[in-house]
C-alpha positions as CSV (number, residue, x, y, z in Angstrom):
1,M,95.4,69.8,111.7
2,S,94.0,66.6,113.2
3,S,92.6,66.4,116.7
4,H,95.4,64.0,117.8
5,Y,98.2,66.5,116.8
6,L,98.9,67.5,120.4
7,E,98.8,63.9,121.6
8,E,101.6,62.9,119.2
9,D,103.7,65.9,120.1
10,Q,105.0,67.0,123.4
11,E,102.8,69.2,125.6
12,K,102.2,72.6,124.0
13,R,102.1,75.9,125.8
14,V,100.0,78.7,124.4
15,V,99.5,82.3,125.3
16,I,96.6,84.3,123.9
17,V,97.1,88.0,124.2
18,M,93.6,89.6,124.2
19,T,93.1,93.3,123.5
20,S,89.4,93.2,122.3
21,G,86.8,94.5,124.7
22,P,83.2,95.7,124.8
23,S,83.6,98.1,121.9
24,T,84.4,95.1,119.7
25,A,82.1,92.6,121.3
26,H,82.0,90.5,118.2
27,R,85.6,89.6,118.8
28,C,85.3,88.7,122.5
29,A,84.1,85.1,122.5
30,T,86.7,83.5,120.2
31,P,89.8,83.8,122.4
32,F,88.0,82.1,125.3
33,Y,86.4,79.5,123.0
34,L,89.8,78.7,121.3
35,G,91.5,78.7,124.7
36,A,89.0,76.1,126.1
37,L,89.4,74.0,122.9
38,L,93.2,74.0,123.1
39,S,93.2,73.3,126.8
40,S,90.8,70.4,126.2
41,M,93.5,69.1,123.8
42,D,96.0,69.0,126.6
43,A,97.7,72.3,125.8
44,E,98.7,74.6,128.7
45,V,96.8,77.8,127.9
46,K,97.1,81.3,129.4
47,I,95.0,84.3,128.3
48,F,96.5,87.7,129.0
49,C,93.9,90.5,128.9
50,T,95.4,93.9,128.2
51,M,94.2,97.2,126.7
52,E,90.4,97.2,126.4
53,A,90.1,93.5,127.2
54,V,90.7,94.3,130.9
55,K,87.1,95.8,130.9
56,L,85.8,92.2,130.3
57,M,87.3,91.2,133.6
58,E,85.4,93.9,135.5
59,K,82.4,92.6,137.5
60,G,79.1,93.0,135.5
61,V,80.7,93.7,132.1
62,A,81.0,90.2,130.6
63,E,77.8,89.1,132.3
64,N,75.9,91.7,130.1
65,L,77.8,91.3,126.9
66,A,77.4,88.9,124.0
67,A,79.4,88.5,120.8
68,M,76.2,88.6,118.7
69,S,72.7,89.6,119.4
70,G,70.9,86.8,121.3
71,G,74.1,84.8,121.7
72,K,75.8,83.3,124.7
73,K,77.2,85.8,127.2
74,I,80.9,86.4,127.2
75,I,81.1,85.4,130.9
76,D,79.9,81.9,129.8
77,F,82.8,81.7,127.4
78,I,85.2,82.8,130.1
79,R,83.8,80.2,132.5
80,D,84.1,77.5,129.9
81,A,87.7,78.4,129.4
82,K,88.3,78.3,133.1
83,N,86.6,75.0,133.5
84,A,88.8,73.6,130.7
85,G,91.9,74.7,132.7
86,V,92.8,78.1,131.1
87,E,94.6,80.6,133.3
88,L,93.4,84.2,133.1
89,Y,95.8,87.1,133.5
90,V,94.9,90.8,133.7
91,C,97.3,93.6,132.9
92,R,97.8,95.6,136.0
93,P,99.1,98.8,134.2
94,A,95.9,98.9,132.1
95,L,93.5,98.9,135.0
96,P,93.9,102.6,136.1
97,G,93.3,103.8,132.5
98,Y,89.9,102.2,132.7
99,E,89.3,103.2,136.3
100,I,89.1,99.6,137.5
101,Q,90.3,98.5,140.9
102,E,91.7,95.0,141.5
103,S,88.8,94.4,143.9
104,E,86.3,95.0,141.0
105,L,87.6,92.0,139.0
106,I,85.6,88.9,138.4
107,G,86.5,85.8,140.4
108,E,87.7,83.9,137.3
109,V,90.9,86.1,137.2
110,D,93.9,84.1,138.3
111,H,96.6,86.7,138.1
112,V,96.9,90.5,138.0
113,A,100.2,90.9,136.2
114,S,102.7,93.4,134.8
115,A,104.1,93.9,131.3
116,G,107.2,92.1,132.5
117,D,105.1,89.0,133.4
118,L,103.7,89.1,129.9
119,A,107.2,89.3,128.4
120,D,108.1,86.2,130.5
121,L,105.1,84.3,129.3
122,I,105.8,85.2,125.7
123,L,109.4,83.9,126.0
124,S,108.2,80.7,127.6
125,V,105.6,79.4,125.2
126,D,105.4,77.4,122.0
127,R,102.6,79.5,120.4
128,L,101.5,83.1,120.8
129,L,98.1,84.3,119.5
130,F,96.8,87.8,119.4
131,F,93.1,88.8,119.4
């Protein structure tokens, strides 16, 4: 796919559903990196963190986690995505299972949302990616 693909087409909307968390740290950078890349190509990108991915949104977790030894911290990938225009969602129903309160979420989170919100996002986008 060429880098001008999105320019030739109408605006694209993408939802990335992220389930990977600290136990699979090697999988945690790519969704944010890809989200930042797609957003910089003028796509509207939303990342919905659910299951173990909600742990990445807890203060102190992403700041101390890297996808590979000595690599860039996950919080930096999150911030790059936010700076590119990506919206971050956290699944409200998953928070109690990980004993996380909304007040303990990082400032980069845009929305604490329900499963119904995720269903609405899925039905409204052009592309859906799972990580």
